[in-house]
N, C-alpha and C positions, 0 to 999 in steps of 0.2 A: 557501556559497550554496545547495547542495543541501539542507542541513539547514534553512535558513531558508525555502526554498520550501515544504518540508513543513509548517512551522509556519504559513505563510500560510493553507493550507487548514484547519489546526487552529483558527486564531483565528476562523474563520467559525462555529465551534460550541464555545463555552467549556465545554460539558458533557463534552467528550471528553478534556480534559486532555492527557496525554502519549501519547495513543493512537498517533499516527503514529510516534513514536520507538520505542515498544514493538513496533510491527509490524516495523520494521527490525531490532530486536534479536532478536525471535523468529524472523524469517526467517533471520537469521544462524545461529542455533542449529540450525534445521532443515537449512539448506544445508550446514553443517559436518558434521552427522551423515550426510547423504547422500554426503559426500565429493566435493563439486564442487571444481573448480580454485580456487586462491587468488584469481586475478584476478576470476573470476566471483563468488566469495563477497564480495569487497570491493564490487563494483558492486551486487550484490544488497542488501547491507546499507544502502547509501546510496540506492538507487533505490526500494526498497519503501516508504519513508515518503511518496513522492510519489503513491501509488496513487490517492488521492482528490483530487488537486489540481484536477480538473475541477469539483469541487463549488463552487468560487468563482463559477462561472457559473450556478449554480442559484438561482432566486429565493428570497428569505427565506421567503415564505409557504409554500413547499413544503419547504425544507430544515429549517425550525424548526417545522413543523406537529406538534403533540403527539399527534394521533390518526392513524388509518389514512389513507393516501393514496387518492385516487380513481384509477381507471384512467388518466385523462388526466394527473394529477399524477405517477403512477408512471412513465409514459412519458417525462415530462420529466426525472425523477430519473435514469432509466437513461442519459440523454444525457451524464451527467457523465463517463462512460468515453470517449466520443468527444471531448468538450471537452478532457479531460486530455491525450489523445494529441496533439491539435492544438497545444496550448500547448507541448508538449515536443518535438515533432518537426517541425512545419512550418518551412520556411525563412523567416527574418525579412526578407521582401521590403521591409517598410517601413523597414528600415535601409539599403537600397541608396543613397538620396541622401546620407545622412549618411556612409556609408562612402566614397563617391566624393569628397565634400568633404574628408574627413579623411585621404585617401590610404591608408586601411586596405586591406590586401590582400583583395579581394573573394572570393577563394577560401576565406578563413577562414570566411565566412558559410555556405558550403555543405559545410564539412568535417564528416564523420560523427564522432560521439563515442560510444563503446560504452556509457558510463554513461547518457547522455541517451537513447540508443536503447533501452536496457533499461527505463529509467523510463517512456518513452512506451509501450512494449509492455505493461508492468504496468498502467499507467493504463487502457489500452484493454481488457485481457483478464482482469483480476483477478476479475471476476464471471462468467466462464465456468465451467461445471460439467463434471465428468468424464463425465456421461452425455449431455451435449449440450443440457441444458435451461437453460443460463445465457444471459447477454446480454453484449454487443450482437450478437455474430456467430454464436452457437449452435455454437461449436467443441466438440469432444469429445475425450476421452482425450489422446493425445500431440499432437493438433493444438494444444492449449493449451500455450503456452511453459512450460517448467519453472519459470521465475522467477515466473510468474503463479500456477501451482499451489501453489508454496510460500507466496507472499504471501497467497493466499486462505485457507489454513489459519491463518496467523498473524493475519490480519485478523479472521476469524470468532471465533477463540478469545478474542482480547482484547476484541472487541466484546461477546461474551456476558458477560464478566466486568466490563464497564464500565456505568456509568449512562448512559442516554439519555433524551431528553425523553419518549419513548414507552414506556420500560420500566425496571424495576429491574434491577440486576445479578444474574446467576446466580451460584450457588456454583460452585467448580471442578468438583465432582462432576456437577452439572447440565450444565455446559458440555461436559464430556467425554462424557456420555451423549448429548447432542444431536449432537455431532460424530460419534460412533461410529455412530449411526443413519444418517448421511449419507455414510459411507465407501463408495465405489463409485458413488455418485450425484453428490454435490457434490464430494467430495474424492478425489484420486488415492490409492489404497491405499498405495503405496510412500511417498508424501510423509507420509501420516498415520502410518505406522509409524515414520518418522524423527522426526516430531513427538512421538510417545509416548516414544520412546527418549530424546529431548532434554528431556523434561518437567522433570526436576530442575533443569537449567540455565535453562530458561525461567521456572520459578518464581522463581529467584534474580534474573534479569534484570527480571522484572516488579516485584519488590520494590524494586529499585534505581531503577526508573523509575515509581514510583507517582505518581498525580496529586498536585499540590501542590508539586512540586519544579521547576517551570518556571524559577524564577530561577537555581537551581543549574545546570540543564541549559543555559541560555543561555550560561553561562560555560565549562562543561566539555564540552558535547556528549554523546557516547555514554559509557556507564559504562566504567570502566577494566577491567571484566571481559572486554570484547571485545578479543581479541588475534588477529590473523590469523597463523596458524601452519600 
């Protein structure tokens, strides 16, 4: 279900191919290099692909606009972070009548789930920046949850290497140069160091998850190269 939720957002923009799956895989490689606990790493790998789920609430005229966004359009686009968190974290009050009718244990509706909590946190804060210049909350440094700092590096790297309606893909060298210029401003220096250390594995994962393999991924999910050890 988590995987397919990520694909929901992906299908809103056919140009991005397997981007959400690659973000999960790259986040896995970074988290493993940082030495996070196994449970955290498992949740991160599954939650990171939901980072842009809120984009399903953004109007097509803005989401698919081939040119620069106006200030007003940009303000709407930034709302995808808030929309995403609401989708993943808000209690499903509209289910209460159905739950009562079906004798479902109502406590289950309010039960916290670590995976969904992490996904909601990432959806809300993956555009925050290390220096506090990000959105929507203007968090800085360790105020930004680690899972969001990791996802941010994975998301930007893969986005730079991917085709978008408004840009051609960068080469890996160009992408790394852009990211290195933003270490300490956009990116957590420790997370970026782990990213660079994991780069050989990240290259392999991106190759396994290249665009055009959607049919295979629908059957197999994540590549067999990911093992939680």
